[in-house]
LUMTORGU-668519 format. One line per 2 residues: number of its first residue (from 1); for each residue x, y, z of N, C-alpha, C, CB. Coordinates in pm, whole numbers, plus 50000, padded with zeros to 5 digits. Glycine has a CB too. Example, Ala and Ser with C-alpha at 12.3 -4.5 7.8 and 13.67 -1.06 7.14 Angstrom:
BEGIN
1	51319/49431/50780/51230/49550/50780/51320/49670/50780/51131/49553/50905  51285/49775/50708/51367/49894/50714/51290/50003/50787/51408/49940/50572
//
This chain:
BEGIN
1	34345/06288/79102/34311/06207/78986/34350/06062/79011/34381/06261/78859  34250/05972/79007/34280/05830/79020/34195/05755/78921/34255/05779/79165
3	34142/05641/78965/34070/05552/78875/33952/05619/78807/34023/05431/78951  33882/05704/78881/33761/05763/78825/33789/05854/78707/33688/05839/78932
5	33906/05920/78706/33936/06017/78602/34022/05960/78490/34004/06137/78661  34076/05841/78509/34160/05781/78406/34075/05694/78316/34275/05700/78468
7	34097/05702/78187/34025/05618/78091/34120/05521/78022/33952/05704/77987  34240/05508/78072/34343/05427/78009/34343/05286/78068/34481/05493/78025
9	34248/05205/78028/34241/05067/78077/34310/04975/77976/34093/05024/78100  34400/04890/78027/34476/04801/77939/34475/04660/77997/34621/04851/77921
11	34481/04557/77909/34493/04420/77959/34620/04406/78042/34495/04318/77843  34611/04335/78154/34721/04330/78249/34849/04276/78186/34682/04245/78367
13	34837/04184/78087/34957/04125/78028/35033/04222/77937/34920/04002/77951  34973/04338/77903/35042/04436/77817/35125/04535/77898/34940/04512/77733
15	35113/04531/78029/35189/04624/78114/35331/04572/78136/35118/04645/78249  35425/04663/78149/35566/04626/78166/35626/04699/78285/35646/04657/78038
17	35741/04650/78331/35810/04714/78442/35848/04857/78406/35937/04633/78481  35830/04946/78503/35859/05087/78481/35735/05169/78453/35955/05103/78368
19	35627/05103/78410/35501/05174/78391/35430/05187/78525/35412/05101/78288  35313/05254/78525/35241/05281/78648/35094/05244/78633/35256/05428/78689
21	35036/05198/78742/34892/05170/78746/34831/05254/78858/34864/05017/78767  34701/05278/78850/34633/05356/78951/34511/05281/79002/34592/05493/78896
23	34479/05304/79130/34358/05250/79190/34310/05348/79296/34383/05107/79251  34214/05305/79379/34158/05395/79478/34259/05435/79585/34039/05331/79544
25	34372/05363/79595/34474/05393/79695/34582/05487/79644/34537/05265/79742  34584/05510/79514/34686/05599/79459/34748/05545/79332/34794/05622/79561
27	34874/05579/79309/34949/05539/79190/35066/05453/79233/34998/05663/79108  35094/05347/79155/35195/05250/79192/35284/05220/79071/35130/05120/79247
29	35414/05213/79094/35508/05178/78988/35518/05026/78977/35647/05240/79015  35518/04976/78853/35536/04833/78829/35684/04801/78837/35477/04791/78690
31	35721/04720/78934/35861/04683/78955/35895/04555/78880/35890/04667/79104  35800/04461/78876/35827/04331/78814/35697/04271/78763/35896/04234/78915
33	35706/04199/78651/35590/04132/78592/35621/03984/78580/35554/04193/78453  35527/03899/78626/35546/03754/78621/35419/03689/78568/35582/03698/78761
35	35434/03606/78465/35321/03531/78411/35333/03383/78447/35313/03548/78259  35225/03325/78497/35227/03185/78538/35100/03115/78491/35241/03173/78692
37	35115/02990/78449/35002/02909/78407/34946/02835/78528/35043/02809/78294  34819/02859/78560/34755/02795/78674/34634/02717/78622/34714/02900/78783
39	34655/02589/78595/34549/02510/78536/34524/02555/78393/34420/02521/78618  34402/02595/78362/34372/02637/78226/34388/02786/78204/34234/02597/78189
41	34400/02863/78309/34410/03008/78296/34551/03056/78328/34309/03077/78387  34599/03150/78249/34730/03209/78274/34711/03334/78358/34804/03241/78142
43	34784/03345/78466/34773/03459/78555/34896/03548/78546/34752/03413/78699  34873/03677/78559/34979/03777/78557/34990/03840/78696/34953/03885/78448
45	35110/03841/78750/35134/03902/78881/35223/04024/78864/35198/03801/78980  35177/04139/78913/35254/04263/78911/35305/04292/79051/35169/04381/78857
47	35436/04316/79062/35491/04366/79188/35488/04518/79181/35638/04313/79213  35415/04580/79272/35390/04724/79268/35453/04795/79386/35240/04752/79264
49	35505/04916/79358/35563/05000/79462/35488/05133/79464/35716/05022/79439  35419/05165/79574/35342/05289/79578/35432/05412/79561/35265/05299/79710
51	35378/05513/79494/35446/05643/79489/35404/05719/79614/35410/05723/79356  35491/05722/79712/35457/05781/79840/35467/05678/79950/35317/05842/79836
53	35385/05695/80051/35390/05604/80165/35333/05468/80127/35312/05662/80284  35380/05364/80195/35329/05230/80170/35438/05134/80130/35223/05233/80064
55	35409/05004/80148/35505/04899/80114/35469/04835/79980/35509/04792/80225  35567/04774/79912/35537/04703/79787/35432/04594/79809/35665/04641/79730
57	35352/04569/79707/35248/04467/79717/35228/04402/79580/35116/04527/79770  35151/04296/79577/35130/04218/79455/34988/04236/79404/35159/04068/79481
59	34976/04253/79273/34847/04252/79206/34844/04130/79114/34822/04386/79125  34743/04044/79129/34735/03922/79050/34597/03911/78986/34765/03797/79138
61	34597/03894/78851/34470/03879/78778/34491/03782/78662/34419/04017/78725  34383/03719/78615/34392/03635/78494/34429/03721/78373/34259/03560/78469
63	34496/03660/78279/34533/03729/78155/34409/03785/78088/34607/03633/78058  34418/03906/78038/34305/03972/77973/34229/04066/78063/34211/03870/77920
65	34256/04061/78195/34187/04150/78288/34229/04295/78265/34216/04109/78434  34134/04387/78246/34172/04529/78227/34219/04591/78358/34054/04609/78171
67	34327/04668/78348/34385/04736/78463/34397/04884/78429/34524/04676/78501  34377/04969/78530/34389/05113/78509/34536/05153/78501/34318/05190/78622
69	34579/05195/78383/34715/05248/78367/34714/05397/78401/34769/05224/78221  34806/05438/78485/34808/05578/78531/34848/05671/78417/34906/05594/78649
71	34788/05789/78415/34825/05892/78318/34952/05963/78364/34709/05994/78298  35023/06029/78273/35143/06104/78314/35111/06209/78421/35206/06173/78193
73	34993/06270/78414/34956/06370/78514/34942/06306/78652/34827/06440/78475  34880/06187/78657/34866/06116/78784/35002/06079/78842/34781/05991/78766
75	35091/06030/78756/35224/05990/78803/35297/06109/78863/35307/05929/78689  35294/06223/78792/35364/06342/78841/35301/06391/78973/35360/06454/78735
77	35168/06390/78981/35100/06439/79101/35135/06354/79222/34949/06441/79079  35128/06222/79207/35154/06135/79322/35302/06129/79357/35102/05995/79294
79	35391/06142/79256/35534/06145/79287/35567/06270/79368/35619/06142/79157  35510/06385/79328/35532/06509/79404/35478/06496/79546/35466/06628/79332
81	35357/06441/79557/35298/06426/79689/35379/06331/79776/35155/06377/79677  35432/06226/79715/35515/06132/79791/35640/06199/79846/35554/06015/79705
83	35702/06285/79766/35821/06356/79815/35784/06452/79928/35889/06433/79700  35670/06520/79914/35628/06611/80020/35608/06537/80152/35498/06684/79981
85	35539/06424/80144/35511/06348/80266/35639/06294/80329/35415/06233/80236  35733/06250/80243/35859/06196/80296/35939/06304/80367/35943/06134/80183
87	35946/06424/80306/36019/06535/80370/35949/06576/80498/36030/06656/80274  35816/06587/80494/35742/06628/80613/35762/06528/80727/35593/06642/80580
89	35762/06400/80693/35780/06297/80796/35915/06312/80866/35768/06157/80734  36020/06337/80787/36153/06353/80847/36163/06481/80929/36259/06353/80738
91	36099/06587/80882/36102/06713/80958/36025/06699/81090/36042/06827/80874  35910/06629/81084/35836/06604/81208/35921/06524/81306/35704/06528/81178
93	35989/06422/81255/36072/06338/81341/36186/06418/81402/36128/06218/81263  36250/06504/81319/36359/06587/81368/36310/06680/81478/36421/06668/81254
95	36197/06744/81455/36143/06835/81556/36110/06760/81684/36018/06907/81503  36052/06641/81671/36016/06562/81788/36139/06519/81866/35934/06440/81746
97	36243/06476/81793/36366/06431/81859/36437/06546/81930/36459/06366/81757  36435/06665/81867/36500/06780/81931/36440/06807/82068/36488/06906/81842
99	36308/06796/82077/36240/06823/82204/36253/06706/82301/36092/06855/82180  36221/06585/82255/36218/06471/82345/36357/06431/82394/36153/06353/82277
101	36456/06438/82305/36591/06396/82344/36676/06513/82393/36660/06327/82226  36616/06630/82399/36686/06749/82448/36821/06766/82378/36706/06740/82601
103	36816/06756/82246/36939/06769/82167/36995/06910/82182/36913/06736/82017  37128/06922/82198/37188/07056/82216/37177/07138/82088/37335/07043/82258
105	37143/07264/82103/37131/07355/81989/37212/07481/82015/36983/07390/81962  37342/07478/81985/37421/07602/81993/37385/07690/81873/37576/07572/81996
107	37460/07795/81854/37436/07880/81737/37459/07797/81611/37528/08006/81739  37362/07793/81524/37376/07709/81406/37283/07759/81296/37346/07560/81440
109	37304/07703/81179/37214/07729/81066/37165/07595/81013/37286/07811/80953  37035/07582/80999/36975/07462/80942/36952/07487/80794/36841/07424/81015
111	37012/07403/80711/37002/07422/80566/36893/07332/80509/37138/07392/80498  36813/07389/80419/36711/07312/80349/36713/07354/80203/36570/07334/80412
113	36723/07256/80114/36724/07284/79971/36610/07211/79903/36859/07243/79908  36533/07285/79824/36427/07225/79744/36480/07172/79612/36315/07325/79718
115	36610/07194/79588/36672/07142/79466/36636/07224/79343/36630/06998/79444  36635/07157/79228/36603/07222/79101/36457/07194/79069/36697/07172/78984
117	36373/07294/79082/36230/07277/79056/36205/07279/78905/36147/07387/79127  36084/07237/78865/36058/07213/78723/36041/07341/78642/35935/07129/78709
119	35994/07448/78704/35962/07567/78626/35988/07694/78707/35815/07563/78579  35987/07805/78636/36002/07935/78702/35881/07961/78791/36019/08049/78599
121	35764/07914/78750/35646/07930/78833/35661/07862/78968/35525/07877/78762  35718/07739/78970/35742/07669/79095/35842/07744/79182/35791/07527/79067
123	35945/07801/79117/36044/07878/79192/35981/08003/79254/36162/07917/79101  35893/08068/79178/35825/08187/79230/35737/08151/79351/35739/08252/79119
125	35679/08032/79351/35598/07989/79465/35684/07976/79591/35528/07855/79435  35803/07918/79575/35894/07906/79690/35936/08046/79737/36019/07821/79654
127	35967/08133/79642/36011/08268/79679/35902/08342/79755/36050/08348/79553  35778/08326/79711/35667/08391/79780/35649/08335/79920/35537/08375/79699
129	35668/08205/79935/35649/08142/80066/35754/08188/80167/35653/07990/80052  35881/08190/80124/35988/08226/80218/36012/08376/80224/36117/08156/80179
131	35941/08452/80140/35960/08596/80141/36092/08639/80080/35951/08648/80280  36138/08567/79980/36265/08598/79916/36246/08649/79775/36355/08477/79914
133	36354/08693/79716/36353/08746/79580/36433/08654/79489/36412/08890/79576  36375/08623/79374/36444/08540/79276/36552/08623/79209/36345/08481/79170
135	36674/08576/79214/36785/08644/79149/36840/08555/79038/36896/08679/79252  36911/08618/78945/36964/08543/78833/36870/08550/78714/36989/08398/78872
137	36892/08459/78619/36812/08460/78497/36856/08566/78398/36669/08482/78532  36985/08607/78408/37042/08707/78318/37159/08644/78242/37088/08835/78396
139	37205/08703/78133/37320/08645/78061/37442/08624/78149/37357/08734/77945  37467/08716/78241/37583/08700/78330/37560/08602/78443/37620/08832/78387
141	37435/08581/78478/37398/08489/78588/37272/08416/78544/37375/08567/78726  37287/08311/78459/37171/08254/78390/37077/08169/78475/37219/08172/78278
143	37119/08125/78593/37038/08031/78671/36953/08108/78772/37128/07928/78744  36819/08110/78756/36733/08175/78854/36734/08097/78985/36589/08188/78800
145	36745/08166/79097/36751/08099/79227/36702/08194/79335/36895/08051/79259  36658/08133/79447/36620/08210/79564/36688/08147/79685/36464/08214/79582
147	36751/08230/79768/36817/08185/79890/36777/08280/80003/36972/08180/79873  36730/08223/80112/36681/08305/80223/36735/08250/80354/36526/08308/80225
149	36783/08338/80441/36819/08306/80579/36707/08358/80669/36958/08367/80619  36633/08267/80729/36521/08307/80812/36556/08286/80959/36394/08227/80775
151	36552/08390/81043/36580/08373/81185/36479/08279/81251/36580/08509/81256  36529/08195/81342/36442/08103/81415/36431/08147/81560/36496/07959/81406
153	36546/08154/81629/36547/08199/81769/36690/08238/81804/36494/08088/81866  36706/08356/81862/36841/08401/81895/36925/08411/81769/36907/08307/81996
155	37037/08340/81769/37123/08339/81652/37098/08218/81562/37268/08340/81695  36994/08146/81590/36960/08030/81508/36885/08077/81384/36874/07929/81589
157	36914/08015/81269/36848/08054/81146/36827/07934/81055/36929/08161/81073  36732/07950/80966/36702/07848/80865/36743/07903/80730/36550/07808/80866
159	36831/07832/80661/36877/07873/80529/36806/07786/80425/37031/07860/80516  36730/07848/80337/36654/07775/80236/36698/07817/80096/36503/07799/80254
161	36713/07718/80006/36759/07746/79869/36677/07666/79769/36910/07713/79854  36645/07727/79655/36579/07659/79544/36622/07727/79415/36423/07661/79559
163	36619/07653/79306/36655/07710/79176/36580/07635/79066/36808/07704/79152  36585/07691/78947/36525/07623/78831/36621/07633/78714/36387/07685/78795
165	36589/07562/78607/36674/07563/78489/36672/07701/78423/36630/07455/78389  36784/07744/78362/36785/07873/78295/36692/07873/78174/36926/07910/78251
167	36641/07991/78142/36555/08005/78025/36636/07980/77897/36489/08145/78022  36571/07924/77792/36642/07905/77665/36694/08037/77609/36550/07837/77562
169	36812/08032/77550/36871/08152/77490/36801/08181/77357/37025/08134/77469  36750/08302/77344/36681/08344/77222/36777/08424/77135/36553/08428/77255
171	36797/08379/77012/36885/08450/76918/36805/08561/76852/36944/08353/76811  36854/08684/76862/36786/08796/76801/36782/08781/76650/36854/08928/76840
173	36671/08822/76586/36662/08810/76440/36775/08882/76367/36528/08865/76393  36821/08996/76424/36928/09071/76357/37057/08990/76352/36952/09205/76429
175	37082/08909/76459/37202/08826/76461/37193/08719/76354/37222/08761/76599  37075/08657/76341/37056/08556/76239/37070/08613/76099/36920/08491/76254
177	37017/08733/76076/37028/08796/75945/37172/08829/75910/36943/08923/75940  37248/08875/76010/37389/08908/75987/37469/08783/75948/37451/08972/76114
179	37440/08672/76018/37510/08547/75987/37473/08499/75847/37476/08439/76091  37345/08509/75810/37301/08466/75678/37368/08548/75568/37149/08476/75666
181	37382/08678/75591/37446/08766/75492/37593/08729/75474/37433/08914/75534  37660/08695/75585/37801/08657/75578/37819/08528/75499/37860/08641/75720
183	37733/08432/75523/37741/08306/75450/37713/08328/75302/37642/08203/75508  37614/08412/75270/37581/08438/75130/37698/08505/75059/37455/08527/75120
185	37769/08596/75126/37884/08662/75064/37994/08561/75033/37938/08772/75156  38016/08465/75123/38117/08363/75099/38078/08274/74982/38139/08278/75224
187	37949/08243/74972/37902/08162/74859/37921/08237/74728/37754/08125/74878  37886/08365/74728/37901/08445/74605/38047/08452/74562/37846/08587/74626
189	38140/08459/74659/38283/08466/74625/38333/08336/74563/38364/08499/74750  38268/08226/74592/38310/08096/74538/38253/08068/74399/38269/07986/74633
191	38148/08143/74359/38082/08112/74233/38176/08116/74112/37969/08208/74211  38265/08221/74094/38354/08222/73976/38446/08100/73973/38438/08350/73975
193	38500/08060/74087/38587/07944/74090/38512/07818/74051/38648/07928/74227  38387/07808/74096/38307/07690/74061/38280/07685/73911/38174/07689/74139
195	38246/07801/73854/38220/07805/73709/38345/07764/73631/38175/07946/73666  38462/07810/73677/38587/07775/73609/38611/07624/73615/38705/07851/73672
197	38588/07565/73732/38609/07422/73747/38513/07341/73662/38596/07381/73892  38387/07389/73652/38289/07318/73570/38329/07323/73423/38149/07379/73589
199	38372/07440/73377/38415/07453/73238/38535/07364/73210/38449/07599/73205  38629/07362/73303/38748/07279/73288/38710/07132/73278/38844/07301/73406
201	38613/07091/73361/38571/06951/73358/38505/06917/73226/38477/06920/73473  38429/07011/73170/38360/06985/73043/38457/06974/72927/38259/07095/73015
203	38569/07052/72929/38663/07055/72818/38777/06955/72832/38720/07192/72804  38791/06894/72952/38905/06804/72974/38890/06677/72892/38918/06769/73123
205	39003/06626/72846/39007/06498/72773/39004/06386/72875/39135/06487/72681  38895/06306/72883/38886/06201/72984/38993/06095/72973/38754/06137/72977
207	39051/06078/72852/39156/05977/72836/39286/06025/72902/39180/05947/72687  39313/06156/72888/39435/06210/72943/39425/06226/73094/39468/06344/72878
209	39313/06279/73143/39301/06308/73285/39154/06306/73323/39365/06445/73320  39113/06206/73401/38974/06195/73442/38939/06295/73553/38945/06054/73489
211	39040/06345/73625/39017/06441/73732/39032/06583/73679/39113/06417/73848  39002/06682/73761/39020/06820/73721/39169/06852/73714/38949/06916/73819
213	39208/06924/73607/39348/06954/73586/39394/07064/73680/39373/06994/73440  39512/07046/73739/39567/07143/73834/39684/07219/73774/39610/07074/73962
215	39704/07209/73644/39818/07276/73581/39802/07427/73588/39834/07231/73436  39911/07503/73614/39905/07650/73620/39854/07714/73491/40040/07707/73652
217	39851/07637/73382/39802/07690/73254/39662/07751/73270/39799/07577/73147  39582/07692/73361/39443/07737/73378/39432/07861/73464/39360/07627/73439
219	39542/07904/73526/39538/08020/73615/39611/08140/73556/39598/07984/73748  39638/08140/73424/39708/08252/73362/39624/08378/73368/39744/08219/73217
221	39689/08494/73391/39613/08620/73398/39557/08662/73263/39701/08731/73452  39618/08613/73154/39568/08645/73019/39526/08518/72949/39674/08721/72936
223	39452/08533/72841/39406/08416/72767/39524/08343/72704/39303/08457/72659  39535/08210/72723/39646/08135/72664/39630/08122/72512/39656/07994/72729
225	39743/08100/72445/39740/08082/72299/39777/07940/72259/39835/08181/72231  39826/07860/72355/39865/07722/72329/39780/07628/72416/40017/07701/72356
227	39764/07501/72375/39690/07404/72455/39759/07377/72588/39672/07274/72378  39681/07331/72687/39738/07295/72817/39827/07173/72800/39625/07267/72921
229	39950/07177/72849/40042/07063/72832/39999/06940/72913/40182/07104/72873  39911/06960/73011/39873/06846/73097/39746/06776/73049/39852/06893/73240
231	39643/06855/73015/39515/06793/72978/39475/06822/72835/39405/06840/73070  39557/06897/72763/39529/06930/72623/39408/07018/72606/39510/06803/72543
233	39368/07089/72711/39257/07182/72700/39297/07291/72601/39219/07244/72840  39206/07330/72513/39237/07425/72406/39211/07568/72450/39155/07393/72283
235	39288/07663/72399/39261/07803/72432/39129/07845/72373/39374/07895/72380  39066/07948/72429/38937/07991/72377/38949/08034/72232/38882/08105/72461
237	38848/08000/72154/38850/08037/72013/38818/08184/72000/38750/07952/71932  38879/08245/71901/38856/08388/71876/38747/08402/71770/38987/08460/71830
239	38653/08488/71801/38542/08508/71709/38592/08579/71583/38429/08589/71776
//
């Protein structure tokens, strides 16, 4: 996906550092934006860094010129491809140097890690390629990973490792229902105390005590016959 498939054309002066543009050569990150007045026309210069192989270069156009802004899919595709090419280039160089420089190779293990891939599907692709089994992804071992020791020659081997993020923890509906029932029981237990406090607030003399009265008079096990000595709250009237 490049210029032909992208429909995101924007005036060059609206682009900022950190965004990406695309052309027939690929996708490029905007490193720096510079605006300069040249006679009657203002020109915008973008310093671009290719995603993948290539050196930084300059794009210069008059203000208002439409430029192809790369889509997120294009950015991800070219960033992945750039990493592949960079790794392949180093592996080719290593292989070439081993042969040309006759580098000594005693018994050893060559380690290669693909790091943390984006999805379980990507991890399964690595597992299929190296002939390994994905382990983990359980409550006791939440991180799915594949590790393989592949024989190369004699006692020489290649150790390859890749992993992905653990799957989100799913709370069973029964656990949620149990928690909701526990909270509801605690709320129900508080209701009588709340009603008592509301009644106390309604009957309290605001001149004597603007706050809720804390006198033990209100906590008597039987109905009081005298007014509260603190807030003058009256005992319940008898029908």
